[in-house]
C-alpha positions as CSV (number, residue, x, y, z in Angstrom):
1,X,-132.0,-6.3,-3.0
2,X,-133.5,-2.9,-3.7
3,X,-137.0,-2.5,-5.4
4,X,-139.1,0.2,-6.8
5,X,-142.6,-0.7,-7.0
6,X,-146.1,0.9,-8.3
7,X,-148.8,-0.1,-5.9
8,X,-152.3,0.0,-6.4
9,X,-154.6,-1.6,-3.6
10,X,-158.4,-1.4,-4.2
11,X,-160.7,-2.6,-1.7
12,X,-163.9,-4.2,-3.2
13,X,-167.5,-4.2,-1.4
14,X,-166.7,-1.0,0.4
15,X,-168.7,1.5,-1.8
16,X,-167.4,4.0,-4.5
17,X,-164.8,6.0,-2.4
18,X,-161.7,4.3,-1.3
19,X,-159.6,7.4,-0.1
20,X,-159.9,6.5,3.5
21,X,-158.3,3.0,2.7
22,X,-155.5,4.6,0.5
23,X,-154.8,7.1,3.6
24,X,-154.5,4.2,5.9
25,X,-152.0,2.3,3.5
26,X,-150.2,5.4,3.3
27,X,-149.7,5.9,6.8
28,X,-148.3,2.3,7.1
29,X,-146.0,3.2,4.5
30,X,-144.9,6.3,6.2
31,X,-144.4,4.6,9.5
32,X,-142.1,2.1,7.9
33,X,-139.8,4.8,6.8
34,X,-140.2,4.0,3.1
35,X,-139.6,6.6,0.5
36,X,-143.2,6.9,-1.3
37,X,-144.9,9.1,-3.9
38,X,-148.7,9.1,-4.0
39,X,-150.2,9.6,-7.5
40,X,-153.6,9.7,-8.8
41,X,-153.7,6.0,-9.5
42,X,-151.5,4.3,-6.9
43,X,-148.1,4.8,-4.8
44,X,-144.7,4.5,-5.8
45,X,-142.6,2.9,-3.1
46,X,-138.6,2.2,-2.8
47,X,-136.7,0.4,-0.4
48,X,-135.3,-3.2,0.3
49,X,-137.4,-6.0,-1.1
50,X,-138.4,-7.6,2.1
51,X,-139.4,-4.6,3.7
52,X,-141.5,-3.2,0.9
53,X,-143.5,-6.4,0.5
54,X,-143.9,-6.6,4.1
55,X,-145.5,-3.3,4.3
56,X,-147.8,-4.4,1.2
57,X,-149.0,-7.2,3.4
58,X,-149.6,-4.8,6.3
59,X,-151.7,-2.8,3.9
60,X,-153.9,-5.6,3.0
61,X,-154.3,-6.6,6.9
62,X,-155.3,-2.9,7.6
63,X,-157.8,-2.5,4.9
64,X,-159.5,-6.2,5.6
65,X,-159.5,-5.0,9.4
66,X,-161.2,-1.7,8.4
67,X,-164.2,-3.8,6.8
68,X,-163.2,-4.8,3.1
69,X,-164.2,-8.2,2.4
70,X,-162.1,-8.4,-0.7
71,X,-158.9,-6.5,-2.2
72,X,-157.4,-6.4,-5.5
73,X,-153.7,-5.3,-6.0
74,X,-151.9,-4.5,-8.9
75,X,-147.9,-4.5,-8.5
76,X,-145.4,-3.3,-10.8
77,X,-141.8,-4.1,-9.6
78,X,-138.4,-3.1,-10.8
79,X,-134.9,-4.1,-9.7
80,X,-131.5,-3.3,-11.0
81,X,-128.0,-5.0,-10.2
82,X,-125.8,-2.8,-12.3
83,X,-126.4,0.2,-9.8
84,X,-128.6,1.8,-7.1
85,X,-131.3,3.7,-8.6
86,X,-133.9,5.7,-6.9
87,X,-137.4,7.1,-8.1
88,X,-136.1,10.4,-8.2
89,X,-133.2,9.3,-10.5
90,X,-135.7,7.9,-13.0
91,X,-137.9,11.1,-13.0
92,X,-134.9,13.2,-13.2
93,X,-133.4,11.3,-16.2
94,X,-136.7,11.9,-18.2
95,X,-136.9,15.7,-17.2
96,X,-133.4,16.2,-18.5
97,X,-134.3,15.0,-22.0
98,X,-137.5,17.1,-22.2
């Protein structure tokens, strides 16, 4: 099953700047070959359900490895059974209506 998620991973107990943790997670997503779009408050990711959520787990493991004692993660997930839909499809649909 394909899924599009909005992922926001926030390490706790590491100070105010979290950009190096976000970058580490983005490297994991890229290495996994998943399509993603980084935005100001998270990352959109699309792919097969198990693959996407395996990458989320890898992000947690890496961030803990980097010294974060706690992580809070927010995930919004969307699936469809009526047709394949990509992140680009969703954005294009809205832009066409503007």
